PDBQT receptor file of N, H, CA, C and O in Angstrom, charges set to zero:
ATOM      1  N   MET A   1     126.759 106.284  95.858  1.00  0.00    +0.000 N 
ATOM      2  CA  MET A   1     127.555 107.576  95.482  1.00  0.00    +0.000 C 
ATOM      3  C   MET A   1     128.045 107.945  96.929  1.00  0.00    +0.000 C 
ATOM      4  O   MET A   1     127.619 107.418  97.956  1.00  0.00    +0.000 OA
ATOM      5  N   LEU A   2     128.969 108.895  96.863  1.00  0.00    +0.000 N 
ATOM      6  H   LEU A   2     129.315 109.324  96.028  1.00  0.00    +0.000 HD
ATOM      7  CA  LEU A   2     129.855 109.433  97.987  1.00  0.00    +0.000 C 
ATOM      8  C   LEU A   2     130.291 110.745  97.732  1.00  0.00    +0.000 C 
ATOM      9  O   LEU A   2     130.458 111.274  96.633  1.00  0.00    +0.000 OA
ATOM     10  N   SER A   3     130.476 111.263  98.962  1.00  0.00    +0.000 N 
ATOM     11  H   SER A   3     130.340 110.833  99.855  1.00  0.00    +0.000 HD
ATOM     12  CA  SER A   3     130.906 112.406  98.990  1.00  0.00    +0.000 C 
ATOM     13  C   SER A   3     132.451 112.650  99.259  1.00  0.00    +0.000 C 
ATOM     14  O   SER A   3     132.820 112.394 100.405  1.00  0.00    +0.000 OA
ATOM     15  N   ASP A   4     133.420 113.118  98.347  1.00  0.00    +0.000 N 
ATOM     16  H   ASP A   4     133.120 113.326  97.416  1.00  0.00    +0.000 HD
ATOM     17  CA  ASP A   4     134.594 113.115  98.395  1.00  0.00    +0.000 C 
ATOM     18  C   ASP A   4     135.131 114.681  98.469  1.00  0.00    +0.000 C 
ATOM     19  O   ASP A   4     135.804 115.116  97.535  1.00  0.00    +0.000 OA
ATOM     20  N   THR A   5     134.844 115.428  99.495  1.00  0.00    +0.000 N 
ATOM     21  H   THR A   5     134.297 115.075 100.254  1.00  0.00    +0.000 HD
ATOM     22  CA  THR A   5     135.419 116.787  99.671  1.00  0.00    +0.000 C 
ATOM     23  C   THR A   5     136.861 116.976  99.537  1.00  0.00    +0.000 C 
ATOM     24  O   THR A   5     137.315 118.071  99.204  1.00  0.00    +0.000 OA
ATOM     25  N   GLN A   6     137.597 115.979  99.776  1.00  0.00    +0.000 N 
ATOM     26  H   GLN A   6     137.228 115.089 100.046  1.00  0.00    +0.000 HD
ATOM     27  CA  GLN A   6     139.315 116.341 100.181  1.00  0.00    +0.000 C 
ATOM     28  C   GLN A   6     139.902 115.589  98.647  1.00  0.00    +0.000 C 
ATOM     29  O   GLN A   6     141.109 115.671  98.422  1.00  0.00    +0.000 OA
ATOM     30  N   ARG A   7     139.117 114.966  97.769  1.00  0.00    +0.000 N 
ATOM     31  H   ARG A   7     138.136 114.899  97.952  1.00  0.00    +0.000 HD
ATOM     32  CA  ARG A   7     139.328 114.208  96.656  1.00  0.00    +0.000 C 
ATOM     33  C   ARG A   7     140.583 113.472  96.602  1.00  0.00    +0.000 C 
ATOM     34  O   ARG A   7     141.574 113.562  95.878  1.00  0.00    +0.000 OA
ATOM     35  N   ARG A   8     140.211 112.607  97.718  1.00  0.00    +0.000 N 
ATOM     36  H   ARG A   8     139.405 112.533  98.306  1.00  0.00    +0.000 HD
ATOM     37  CA  ARG A   8     140.927 111.371  97.762  1.00  0.00    +0.000 C 
ATOM     38  C   ARG A   8     140.628 110.244  96.861  1.00  0.00    +0.000 C 
ATOM     39  O   ARG A   8     141.510 109.559  96.342  1.00  0.00    +0.000 OA
ATOM     40  N   VAL A   9     139.401 110.073  96.692  1.00  0.00    +0.000 N 
ATOM     41  H   VAL A   9     138.685 110.629  97.113  1.00  0.00    +0.000 HD
ATOM     42  CA  VAL A   9     138.826 108.892  95.866  1.00  0.00    +0.000 C 
ATOM     43  C   VAL A   9     139.402 109.291  94.472  1.00  0.00    +0.000 C 
ATOM     44  O   VAL A   9     140.146 108.562  93.815  1.00  0.00    +0.000 OA
ATOM     45  N   VAL A  10     138.984 110.506  94.101  1.00  0.00    +0.000 N 
ATOM     46  H   VAL A  10     138.380 111.098  94.634  1.00  0.00    +0.000 HD
ATOM     47  CA  VAL A  10     138.734 110.695  92.679  1.00  0.00    +0.000 C 
ATOM     48  C   VAL A  10     140.388 110.746  92.112  1.00  0.00    +0.000 C 
ATOM     49  O   VAL A  10     140.637 110.393  90.959  1.00  0.00    +0.000 OA
ATOM     50  N   VAL A  11     141.404 111.189  92.983  1.00  0.00    +0.000 N 
ATOM     51  H   VAL A  11     141.202 111.476  93.920  1.00  0.00    +0.000 HD
ATOM     52  CA  VAL A  11     142.655 110.828  92.369  1.00  0.00    +0.000 C 
ATOM     53  C   VAL A  11     143.227 109.625  92.740  1.00  0.00    +0.000 C 
ATOM     54  O   VAL A  11     144.200 109.262  92.078  1.00  0.00    +0.000 OA
ATOM     55  N   ASP A  12     142.878 108.984  93.568  1.00  0.00    +0.000 N 
ATOM     56  H   ASP A  12     142.088 109.279  94.105  1.00  0.00    +0.000 HD
ATOM     57  CA  ASP A  12     143.190 107.508  93.784  1.00  0.00    +0.000 C 
ATOM     58  C   ASP A  12     142.662 106.602  92.762  1.00  0.00    +0.000 C 
ATOM     59  O   ASP A  12     143.215 105.525  92.541  1.00  0.00    +0.000 OA
ATOM     60  N   TRP A  13     141.399 107.066  91.996  1.00  0.00    +0.000 N 
ATOM     61  H   TRP A  13     140.949 107.941  92.176  1.00  0.00    +0.000 HD
ATOM     62  CA  TRP A  13     140.909 106.290  91.177  1.00  0.00    +0.000 C 
ATOM     63  C   TRP A  13     141.180 106.860  89.547  1.00  0.00    +0.000 C 
ATOM     64  O   TRP A  13     140.705 106.381  88.518  1.00  0.00    +0.000 OA
ATOM     65  N   GLY A  14     141.898 107.779  89.655  1.00  0.00    +0.000 N 
ATOM     66  H   GLY A  14     142.284 108.168  90.491  1.00  0.00    +0.000 HD
ATOM     67  CA  GLY A  14     142.250 108.442  88.205  1.00  0.00    +0.000 C 
ATOM     68  C   GLY A  14     141.290 109.246  87.742  1.00  0.00    +0.000 C 
ATOM     69  O   GLY A  14     141.295 109.304  86.513  1.00  0.00    +0.000 OA
ATOM     70  N   VAL A  15     140.377 109.958  88.324  1.00  0.00    +0.000 N 
ATOM     71  H   VAL A  15     140.373 109.911  89.323  1.00  0.00    +0.000 HD
ATOM     72  CA  VAL A  15     139.175 110.316  87.588  1.00  0.00    +0.000 C 
ATOM     73  C   VAL A  15     139.366 111.849  87.896  1.00  0.00    +0.000 C 
ATOM     74  O   VAL A  15     138.405 112.610  87.783  1.00  0.00    +0.000 OA
ATOM     75  N   TRP A  16     140.621 112.305  88.290  1.00  0.00    +0.000 N 
ATOM     76  H   TRP A  16     141.401 111.686  88.381  1.00  0.00    +0.000 HD
ATOM     77  CA  TRP A  16     140.490 113.941  88.644  1.00  0.00    +0.000 C 
ATOM     78  C   TRP A  16     141.637 114.402  87.623  1.00  0.00    +0.000 C 
ATOM     79  O   TRP A  16     142.799 114.059  87.842  1.00  0.00    +0.000 OA
ATOM     80  N   GLY A  17     141.386 114.993  86.777  1.00  0.00    +0.000 N 
ATOM     81  H   GLY A  17     140.442 115.271  86.600  1.00  0.00    +0.000 HD
ATOM     82  CA  GLY A  17     142.418 115.900  85.700  1.00  0.00    +0.000 C 
ATOM     83  C   GLY A  17     142.134 117.172  84.927  1.00  0.00    +0.000 C 
ATOM     84  O   GLY A  17     141.404 118.103  85.266  1.00  0.00    +0.000 OA
ATOM     85  N   LYS A  18     142.895 117.024  83.752  1.00  0.00    +0.000 N 
ATOM     86  H   LYS A  18     143.488 116.268  83.476  1.00  0.00    +0.000 HD
ATOM     87  CA  LYS A  18     142.693 118.499  83.122  1.00  0.00    +0.000 C 
ATOM     88  C   LYS A  18     141.479 118.099  82.454  1.00  0.00    +0.000 C 
ATOM     89  O   LYS A  18     141.312 116.960  82.017  1.00  0.00    +0.000 OA
ATOM     90  N   LYS A  19     140.535 119.131  82.361  1.00  0.00    +0.000 N 
ATOM     91  H   LYS A  19     140.670 120.057  82.716  1.00  0.00    +0.000 HD
ATOM     92  CA  LYS A  19     139.271 119.141  81.371  1.00  0.00    +0.000 C 
ATOM     93  C   LYS A  19     139.567 120.492  80.359  1.00  0.00    +0.000 C 
ATOM     94  O   LYS A  19     140.415 121.323  80.681  1.00  0.00    +0.000 OA
ATOM     95  N   LYS A  20     139.034 120.574  79.516  1.00  0.00    +0.000 N 
ATOM     96  H   LYS A  20     138.344 119.899  79.253  1.00  0.00    +0.000 HD
ATOM     97  CA  LYS A  20     138.706 121.657  78.666  1.00  0.00    +0.000 C 
ATOM     98  C   LYS A  20     137.164 121.871  78.268  1.00  0.00    +0.000 C 
ATOM     99  O   LYS A  20     136.374 120.936  78.136  1.00  0.00    +0.000 OA
ATOM    100  N   LEU A  21     136.874 123.082  78.111  1.00  0.00    +0.000 N 
ATOM    101  H   LEU A  21     137.516 123.842  78.218  1.00  0.00    +0.000 HD
ATOM    102  CA  LEU A  21     135.410 123.621  78.124  1.00  0.00    +0.000 C 
ATOM    103  C   LEU A  21     135.625 125.024  77.281  1.00  0.00    +0.000 C 
ATOM    104  O   LEU A  21     136.565 125.771  77.553  1.00  0.00    +0.000 OA
ATOM    105  N   TYR A  22     135.040 125.208  76.635  1.00  0.00    +0.000 N 
ATOM    106  H   TYR A  22     134.276 124.602  76.414  1.00  0.00    +0.000 HD
ATOM    107  CA  TYR A  22     135.136 126.795  75.176  1.00  0.00    +0.000 C 
ATOM    108  C   TYR A  22     136.593 126.848  75.431  1.00  0.00    +0.000 C 
ATOM    109  O   TYR A  22     136.851 127.948  75.919  1.00  0.00    +0.000 OA
ATOM    110  N   GLY A  23     137.702 126.082  75.299  1.00  0.00    +0.000 N 
ATOM    111  H   GLY A  23     137.492 125.188  74.902  1.00  0.00    +0.000 HD
ATOM    112  CA  GLY A  23     138.964 126.255  74.872  1.00  0.00    +0.000 C 
ATOM    113  C   GLY A  23     139.886 126.635  76.077  1.00  0.00    +0.000 C 
ATOM    114  O   GLY A  23     141.103 126.745  75.924  1.00  0.00    +0.000 OA
ATOM    115  N   LYS A  24     139.143 126.870  77.521  1.00  0.00    +0.000 N 
ATOM    116  H   LYS A  24     138.155 126.780  77.645  1.00  0.00    +0.000 HD
ATOM    117  CA  LYS A  24     139.334 126.856  78.570  1.00  0.00    +0.000 C 
ATOM    118  C   LYS A  24     140.001 125.414  79.311  1.00  0.00    +0.000 C 
ATOM    119  O   LYS A  24     139.499 124.302  79.151  1.00  0.00    +0.000 OA
ATOM    120  N   GLU A  25     140.879 125.605  79.907  1.00  0.00    +0.000 N 
ATOM    121  H   GLU A  25     141.287 126.509  80.037  1.00  0.00    +0.000 HD
ATOM    122  CA  GLU A  25     141.499 124.585  80.467  1.00  0.00    +0.000 C 
ATOM    123  C   GLU A  25     141.466 124.621  81.719  1.00  0.00    +0.000 C 
ATOM    124  O   GLU A  25     141.801 125.694  82.221  1.00  0.00    +0.000 OA
ATOM    125  N   TYR A  26     141.035 123.418  82.710  1.00  0.00    +0.000 N 
ATOM    126  H   TYR A  26     140.763 122.546  82.301  1.00  0.00    +0.000 HD
ATOM    127  CA  TYR A  26     140.769 123.373  84.103  1.00  0.00    +0.000 C 
ATOM    128  C   TYR A  26     140.814 122.209  84.593  1.00  0.00    +0.000 C 
ATOM    129  O   TYR A  26     140.534 121.246  83.879  1.00  0.00    +0.000 OA
ATOM    130  N   GLU A  27     141.212 122.034  86.046  1.00  0.00    +0.000 N 
ATOM    131  H   GLU A  27     141.440 122.817  86.625  1.00  0.00    +0.000 HD
ATOM    132  CA  GLU A  27     141.081 120.643  86.563  1.00  0.00    +0.000 C 
ATOM    133  C   GLU A  27     139.652 120.455  87.229  1.00  0.00    +0.000 C 
ATOM    134  O   GLU A  27     138.884 121.381  87.492  1.00  0.00    +0.000 OA
ATOM    135  N   GLY A  28     139.417 119.091  87.463  1.00  0.00    +0.000 N 
ATOM    136  H   GLY A  28     140.040 118.339  87.250  1.00  0.00    +0.000 HD
ATOM    137  CA  GLY A  28     137.974 118.625  87.612  1.00  0.00    +0.000 C 
ATOM    138  C   GLY A  28     137.845 117.143  87.425  1.00  0.00    +0.000 C 
ATOM    139  O   GLY A  28     138.745 116.424  86.991  1.00  0.00    +0.000 OA
ATOM    140  N   THR A  29     136.528 116.707  87.825  1.00  0.00    +0.000 N 
ATOM    141  H   THR A  29     135.796 117.291  88.177  1.00  0.00    +0.000 HD
ATOM    142  CA  THR A  29     136.202 115.155  87.875  1.00  0.00    +0.000 C 
ATOM    143  C   THR A  29     136.082 114.876  86.587  1.00  0.00    +0.000 C 
ATOM    144  O   THR A  29     135.472 115.648  85.846  1.00  0.00    +0.000 OA
ATOM    145  N   ILE A  30     136.674 113.676  86.111  1.00  0.00    +0.000 N 
ATOM    146  H   ILE A  30     137.170 113.050  86.712  1.00  0.00    +0.000 HD
ATOM    147  CA  ILE A  30     136.195 113.484  84.830  1.00  0.00    +0.000 C 
ATOM    148  C   ILE A  30     135.454 112.283  85.072  1.00  0.00    +0.000 C 
ATOM    149  O   ILE A  30     135.777 111.330  85.780  1.00  0.00    +0.000 OA
ATOM    150  N   ARG A  31     134.136 112.498  84.207  1.00  0.00    +0.000 N 
ATOM    151  H   ARG A  31     133.873 113.273  83.631  1.00  0.00    +0.000 HD
ATOM    152  CA  ARG A  31     133.096 111.548  84.598  1.00  0.00    +0.000 C 
ATOM    153  C   ARG A  31     133.127 110.211  84.100  1.00  0.00    +0.000 C 
ATOM    154  O   ARG A  31     133.198 109.892  82.913  1.00  0.00    +0.000 OA
ATOM    155  N   SER A  32     133.075 109.540  84.969  1.00  0.00    +0.000 N 
ATOM    156  H   SER A  32     133.017 109.799  85.934  1.00  0.00    +0.000 HD
ATOM    157  CA  SER A  32     133.663 107.912  84.756  1.00  0.00    +0.000 C 
ATOM    158  C   SER A  32     132.829 106.921  85.883  1.00  0.00    +0.000 C 
ATOM    159  O   SER A  32     132.614 107.140  87.076  1.00  0.00    +0.000 OA
ATOM    160  N   THR A  33     132.420 105.670  84.979  1.00  0.00    +0.000 N 
ATOM    161  H   THR A  33     132.594 105.492  84.010  1.00  0.00    +0.000 HD
ATOM    162  CA  THR A  33     131.738 104.903  85.664  1.00  0.00    +0.000 C 
ATOM    163  C   THR A  33     132.427 103.378  85.649  1.00  0.00    +0.000 C 
ATOM    164  O   THR A  33     132.923 102.834  84.662  1.00  0.00    +0.000 OA
ATOM    165  N   PHE A  34     132.339 102.888  86.863  1.00  0.00    +0.000 N 
ATOM    166  H   PHE A  34     131.937 103.330  87.664  1.00  0.00    +0.000 HD
ATOM    167  CA  PHE A  34     132.978 101.813  87.300  1.00  0.00    +0.000 C 
ATOM    168  C   PHE A  34     132.043 100.830  87.805  1.00  0.00    +0.000 C 
ATOM    169  O   PHE A  34     131.212 100.969  88.703  1.00  0.00    +0.000 OA
ATOM    170  N   LEU A  35     132.351  99.622  86.958  1.00  0.00    +0.000 N 
ATOM    171  H   LEU A  35     133.026  99.510  86.228  1.00  0.00    +0.000 HD
ATOM    172  CA  LEU A  35     131.382  98.552  87.560  1.00  0.00    +0.000 C 
ATOM    173  C   LEU A  35     132.131  97.452  88.304  1.00  0.00    +0.000 C 
ATOM    174  O   LEU A  35     132.902  96.710  87.696  1.00  0.00    +0.000 OA
ATOM    175  N   ILE A  36     131.882  97.324  89.801  1.00  0.00    +0.000 N 
ATOM    176  H   ILE A  36     131.255  97.927  90.295  1.00  0.00    +0.000 HD
ATOM    177  CA  ILE A  36     132.237  96.653  90.536  1.00  0.00    +0.000 C 
ATOM    178  C   ILE A  36     131.439  95.389  91.107  1.00  0.00    +0.000 C 
ATOM    179  O   ILE A  36     130.298  95.548  91.540  1.00  0.00    +0.000 OA
ATOM    180  N   ASP A  37     132.028  94.186  91.103  1.00  0.00    +0.000 N 
ATOM    181  H   ASP A  37     132.956  94.057  90.752  1.00  0.00    +0.000 HD
ATOM    182  CA  ASP A  37     131.076  93.096  91.277  1.00  0.00    +0.000 C 
ATOM    183  C   ASP A  37     130.673  92.769  92.755  1.00  0.00    +0.000 C 
ATOM    184  O   ASP A  37     131.151  93.566  93.563  1.00  0.00    +0.000 OA
ATOM    185  N   PRO A  38     130.056  91.974  93.178  1.00  0.00    +0.000 N 
ATOM    186  CA  PRO A  38     129.919  91.997  94.482  1.00  0.00    +0.000 C 
ATOM    187  C   PRO A  38     130.968  91.322  95.573  1.00  0.00    +0.000 C 
ATOM    188  O   PRO A  38     130.733  91.287  96.781  1.00  0.00    +0.000 OA
ATOM    189  N   LYS A  39     132.115  90.813  94.977  1.00  0.00    +0.000 N 
ATOM    190  H   LYS A  39     132.306  90.842  93.996  1.00  0.00    +0.000 HD
ATOM    191  CA  LYS A  39     133.365  90.473  95.406  1.00  0.00    +0.000 C 
ATOM    192  C   LYS A  39     134.398  91.783  95.449  1.00  0.00    +0.000 C 
ATOM    193  O   LYS A  39     135.554  91.569  95.814  1.00  0.00    +0.000 OA
ATOM    194  N   GLY A  40     134.031  93.022  95.111  1.00  0.00    +0.000 N 
ATOM    195  H   GLY A  40     133.092  93.196  94.814  1.00  0.00    +0.000 HD
ATOM    196  CA  GLY A  40     134.762  94.058  94.805  1.00  0.00    +0.000 C 
ATOM    197  C   GLY A  40     135.813  94.374  93.709  1.00  0.00    +0.000 C 
ATOM    198  O   GLY A  40     136.650  95.276  93.743  1.00  0.00    +0.000 OA
ATOM    199  N   ALA A  41     135.641  93.599  92.879  1.00  0.00    +0.000 N 
ATOM    200  H   ALA A  41     134.961  92.867  92.851  1.00  0.00    +0.000 HD
ATOM    201  CA  ALA A  41     136.676  93.546  91.730  1.00  0.00    +0.000 C 
ATOM    202  C   ALA A  41     135.868  94.344  90.650  1.00  0.00    +0.000 C 
ATOM    203  O   ALA A  41     134.662  94.337  90.402  1.00  0.00    +0.000 OA
ATOM    204  N   VAL A  42     136.742  94.925  90.175  1.00  0.00    +0.000 N 
ATOM    205  H   VAL A  42     137.722  94.931  90.377  1.00  0.00    +0.000 HD
ATOM    206  CA  VAL A  42     136.100  96.113  89.262  1.00  0.00    +0.000 C 
ATOM    207  C   VAL A  42     135.800  95.115  87.880  1.00  0.00    +0.000 C 
ATOM    208  O   VAL A  42     136.665  94.269  87.655  1.00  0.00    +0.000 OA
ATOM    209  N   ARG A  43     134.921  95.160  87.188  1.00  0.00    +0.000 N 
ATOM    210  H   ARG A  43     134.219  95.848  87.371  1.00  0.00    +0.000 HD
ATOM    211  CA  ARG A  43     134.751  94.118  85.979  1.00  0.00    +0.000 C 
ATOM    212  C   ARG A  43     134.291  95.391  84.765  1.00  0.00    +0.000 C 
ATOM    213  O   ARG A  43     133.785  94.846  83.784  1.00  0.00    +0.000 OA
ATOM    214  N   GLU A  44     134.343  96.585  84.658  1.00  0.00    +0.000 N 
ATOM    215  H   GLU A  44     134.754  97.028  85.455  1.00  0.00    +0.000 HD
ATOM    216  CA  GLU A  44     134.329  97.298  83.490  1.00  0.00    +0.000 C 
ATOM    217  C   GLU A  44     134.768  99.093  83.923  1.00  0.00    +0.000 C 
ATOM    218  O   GLU A  44     134.367  99.816  84.834  1.00  0.00    +0.000 OA
ATOM    219  N   VAL A  45     135.396  99.245  83.205  1.00  0.00    +0.000 N 
ATOM    220  H   VAL A  45     135.722  98.657  82.464  1.00  0.00    +0.000 HD
ATOM    221  CA  VAL A  45     135.471 101.002  83.548  1.00  0.00    +0.000 C 
ATOM    222  C   VAL A  45     135.229 101.847  82.235  1.00  0.00    +0.000 C 
ATOM    223  O   VAL A  45     135.817 101.742  81.159  1.00  0.00    +0.000 OA
ATOM    224  N   TRP A  46     134.395 102.558  82.531  1.00  0.00    +0.000 N 
ATOM    225  H   TRP A  46     133.917 102.644  83.405  1.00  0.00    +0.000 HD
ATOM    226  CA  TRP A  46     134.236 103.721  81.322  1.00  0.00    +0.000 C 
ATOM    227  C   TRP A  46     134.676 104.954  81.923  1.00  0.00    +0.000 C 
ATOM    228  O   TRP A  46     134.330 105.332  83.042  1.00  0.00    +0.000 OA
ATOM    229  N   ASN A  47     135.567 105.658  81.027  1.00  0.00    +0.000 N 
ATOM    230  H   ASN A  47     135.848 105.350  80.118  1.00  0.00    +0.000 HD
ATOM    231  CA  ASN A  47     136.102 106.953  81.029  1.00  0.00    +0.000 C 
ATOM    232  C   ASN A  47     135.559 108.149  79.938  1.00  0.00    +0.000 C 
ATOM    233  O   ASN A  47     135.068 108.005  78.819  1.00  0.00    +0.000 OA
ATOM    234  N   LYS A  48     135.780 109.107  80.541  1.00  0.00    +0.000 N 
ATOM    235  H   LYS A  48     136.179 109.224  81.451  1.00  0.00    +0.000 HD
ATOM    236  CA  LYS A  48     135.016 110.221  79.494  1.00  0.00    +0.000 C 
ATOM    237  C   LYS A  48     133.981 109.835  79.221  1.00  0.00    +0.000 C 
ATOM    238  O   LYS A  48     133.800 109.677  78.014  1.00  0.00    +0.000 OA
ATOM    239  N   VAL A  49     132.809 109.495  80.162  1.00  0.00    +0.000 N 
ATOM    240  H   VAL A  49     132.956 109.623  81.143  1.00  0.00    +0.000 HD
ATOM    241  CA  VAL A  49     131.565 109.068  79.911  1.00  0.00    +0.000 C 
ATOM    242  C   VAL A  49     130.659 110.257  79.330  1.00  0.00    +0.000 C 
ATOM    243  O   VAL A  49     130.414 111.363  79.811  1.00  0.00    +0.000 OA
ATOM    244  N   SER A  50     130.179 109.563  77.944  1.00  0.00    +0.000 N 
ATOM    245  H   SER A  50     130.378 108.664  77.553  1.00  0.00    +0.000 HD
ATOM    246  CA  SER A  50     128.753 110.535  77.413  1.00  0.00    +0.000 C 
ATOM    247  C   SER A  50     127.755 110.045  77.682  1.00  0.00    +0.000 C 
ATOM    248  O   SER A  50     127.554 108.838  77.553  1.00  0.00    +0.000 OA
ATOM    249  N   VAL A  51     126.813 110.968  78.163  1.00  0.00    +0.000 N 
ATOM    250  H   VAL A  51     126.976 111.949  78.267  1.00  0.00    +0.000 HD
ATOM    251  CA  VAL A  51     125.733 110.737  78.911  1.00  0.00    +0.000 C 
ATOM    252  C   VAL A  51     124.469 110.188  77.920  1.00  0.00    +0.000 C 
ATOM    253  O   VAL A  51     123.514 109.669  78.497  1.00  0.00    +0.000 OA
ATOM    254  N   ALA A  52     124.446 110.287  76.504  1.00  0.00    +0.000 N 
ATOM    255  H   ALA A  52     125.222 110.708  76.035  1.00  0.00    +0.000 HD
ATOM    256  CA  ALA A  52     123.451 109.754  75.495  1.00  0.00    +0.000 C 
ATOM    257  C   ALA A  52     123.386 108.249  75.615  1.00  0.00    +0.000 C 
ATOM    258  O   ALA A  52     122.368 107.679  76.008  1.00  0.00    +0.000 OA
ATOM    259  N   ASN A  53     124.497 107.616  75.266  1.00  0.00    +0.000 N 
ATOM    260  H   ASN A  53     125.323 108.079  74.947  1.00  0.00    +0.000 HD
ATOM    261  CA  ASN A  53     124.051 106.116  75.610  1.00  0.00    +0.000 C 
ATOM    262  C   ASN A  53     124.469 105.496  76.566  1.00  0.00    +0.000 C 
ATOM    263  O   ASN A  53     124.140 104.310  76.591  1.00  0.00    +0.000 OA
ATOM    264  N   HIS A  54     125.266 105.971  77.617  1.00  0.00    +0.000 N 
ATOM    265  H   HIS A  54     125.534 106.934  77.597  1.00  0.00    +0.000 HD
ATOM    266  CA  HIS A  54     125.799 105.561  78.515  1.00  0.00    +0.000 C 
ATOM    267  C   HIS A  54     125.125 104.434  79.252  1.00  0.00    +0.000 C 
ATOM    268  O   HIS A  54     125.633 103.317  79.154  1.00  0.00    +0.000 OA
ATOM    269  N   ALA A  55     123.710 104.646  80.201  1.00  0.00    +0.000 N 
ATOM    270  H   ALA A  55     123.298 105.554  80.281  1.00  0.00    +0.000 HD
ATOM    271  CA  ALA A  55     122.974 103.646  80.621  1.00  0.00    +0.000 C 
ATOM    272  C   ALA A  55     122.605 102.647  79.786  1.00  0.00    +0.000 C 
ATOM    273  O   ALA A  55     122.420 101.561  80.334  1.00  0.00    +0.000 OA
ATOM    274  N   ARG A  56     122.438 102.709  78.563  1.00  0.00    +0.000 N 
ATOM    275  H   ARG A  56     122.588 103.591  78.117  1.00  0.00    +0.000 HD
ATOM    276  CA  ARG A  56     122.258 101.394  77.684  1.00  0.00    +0.000 C 
ATOM    277  C   ARG A  56     123.224 100.419  77.751  1.00  0.00    +0.000 C 
ATOM    278  O   ARG A  56     123.077  99.206  77.900  1.00  0.00    +0.000 OA
ATOM    279  N   ASN A  57     124.427 101.200  77.601  1.00  0.00    +0.000 N 
ATOM    280  H   ASN A  57     124.546 102.185  77.480  1.00  0.00    +0.000 HD
ATOM    281  CA  ASN A  57     125.928 100.478  77.465  1.00  0.00    +0.000 C 
ATOM    282  C   ASN A  57     125.980  99.623  78.969  1.00  0.00    +0.000 C 
ATOM    283  O   ASN A  57     126.267  98.429  79.061  1.00  0.00    +0.000 OA
ATOM    284  N   VAL A  58     125.695 100.368  79.912  1.00  0.00    +0.000 N 
ATOM    285  H   VAL A  58     125.462 101.338  79.837  1.00  0.00    +0.000 HD
ATOM    286  CA  VAL A  58     126.130  99.742  81.203  1.00  0.00    +0.000 C 
ATOM    287  C   VAL A  58     124.980  98.514  81.358  1.00  0.00    +0.000 C 
ATOM    288  O   VAL A  58     125.321  97.467  81.908  1.00  0.00    +0.000 OA
ATOM    289  N   MET A  59     123.931  98.643  80.972  1.00  0.00    +0.000 N 
ATOM    290  H   MET A  59     123.654  99.493  80.524  1.00  0.00    +0.000 HD
ATOM    291  CA  MET A  59     122.643  97.642  81.140  1.00  0.00    +0.000 C 
ATOM    292  C   MET A  59     123.199  96.405  80.153  1.00  0.00    +0.000 C 
ATOM    293  O   MET A  59     123.018  95.246  80.525  1.00  0.00    +0.000 OA
ATOM    294  N   GLU A  60     123.721  96.618  79.182  1.00  0.00    +0.000 N 
ATOM    295  H   GLU A  60     123.868  97.560  78.880  1.00  0.00    +0.000 HD
ATOM    296  CA  GLU A  60     124.058  95.806  78.162  1.00  0.00    +0.000 C 
ATOM    297  C   GLU A  60     125.286  95.165  78.532  1.00  0.00    +0.000 C 
ATOM    298  O   GLU A  60     125.347  94.006  78.124  1.00  0.00    +0.000 OA
ATOM    299  N   ARG A  61     126.260  95.553  79.164  1.00  0.00    +0.000 N 
ATOM    300  H   ARG A  61     126.210  96.496  79.496  1.00  0.00    +0.000 HD
ATOM    301  CA  ARG A  61     127.262  94.986  79.950  1.00  0.00    +0.000 C 
ATOM    302  C   ARG A  61     127.024  94.185  81.397  1.00  0.00    +0.000 C 
ATOM    303  O   ARG A  61     127.718  93.244  81.780  1.00  0.00    +0.000 OA
ATOM    304  N   LEU A  62     125.980  94.718  82.063  1.00  0.00    +0.000 N 
ATOM    305  H   LEU A  62     125.416  95.483  81.752  1.00  0.00    +0.000 HD
ATOM    306  CA  LEU A  62     125.497  93.793  83.298  1.00  0.00    +0.000 C 
ATOM    307  C   LEU A  62     124.799  92.383  82.660  1.00  0.00    +0.000 C 
ATOM    308  O   LEU A  62     125.128  91.257  83.035  1.00  0.00    +0.000 OA
ATOM    309  N   LYS A  63     123.801  92.652  81.654  1.00  0.00    +0.000 N 
ATOM    310  H   LYS A  63     123.534  93.567  81.350  1.00  0.00    +0.000 HD
ATOM    311  CA  LYS A  63     123.595  91.383  81.344  1.00  0.00    +0.000 C 
ATOM    312  C   LYS A  63     124.364  90.490  80.564  1.00  0.00    +0.000 C 
ATOM    313  O   LYS A  63     123.886  89.363  80.431  1.00  0.00    +0.000 OA
ATOM    314  N   ALA A  64     125.567  90.759  79.955  1.00  0.00    +0.000 N 
ATOM    315  H   ALA A  64     125.955  91.674  80.063  1.00  0.00    +0.000 HD
ATOM    316  CA  ALA A  64     126.619  90.035  79.644  1.00  0.00    +0.000 C 
ATOM    317  C   ALA A  64     127.186  89.104  80.631  1.00  0.00    +0.000 C 
ATOM    318  O   ALA A  64     127.309  87.880  80.608  1.00  0.00    +0.000 OA
ATOM    319  N   LEU A  65     127.534  90.094  81.599  1.00  0.00    +0.000 N 
ATOM    320  H   LEU A  65     127.433  91.089  81.618  1.00  0.00    +0.000 HD
ATOM    321  CA  LEU A  65     128.098  89.296  82.722  1.00  0.00    +0.000 C 
ATOM    322  C   LEU A  65     127.215  88.419  83.575  1.00  0.00    +0.000 C 
ATOM    323  O   LEU A  65     127.817  87.682  84.356  1.00  0.00    +0.000 OA
ATOM    324  N   GLN A  66     125.844  88.361  83.568  1.00  0.00    +0.000 N 
ATOM    325  H   GLN A  66     125.355  88.959  82.934  1.00  0.00    +0.000 HD
ATOM    326  CA  GLN A  66     125.354  87.458  84.049  1.00  0.00    +0.000 C 
ATOM    327  C   GLN A  66     125.042  86.053  84.040  1.00  0.00    +0.000 C 
ATOM    328  O   GLN A  66     124.385  85.561  84.957  1.00  0.00    +0.000 OA
TER     329      GLN A  66
């Protein structure tokens, strides 16, 4: 985890954008997960993450990569 008070990382990684809640549009962080290997390569990206099954999906992908 990191603190990105100036929004540099979220913009660079493409996870800052328009969102909608109850018909109101606003800008904010788009919930996303990046799976990064020990060498720094991005192995998987999940955009617009839904919490319900996300942890299980990430664990399944980790197991598949081993």
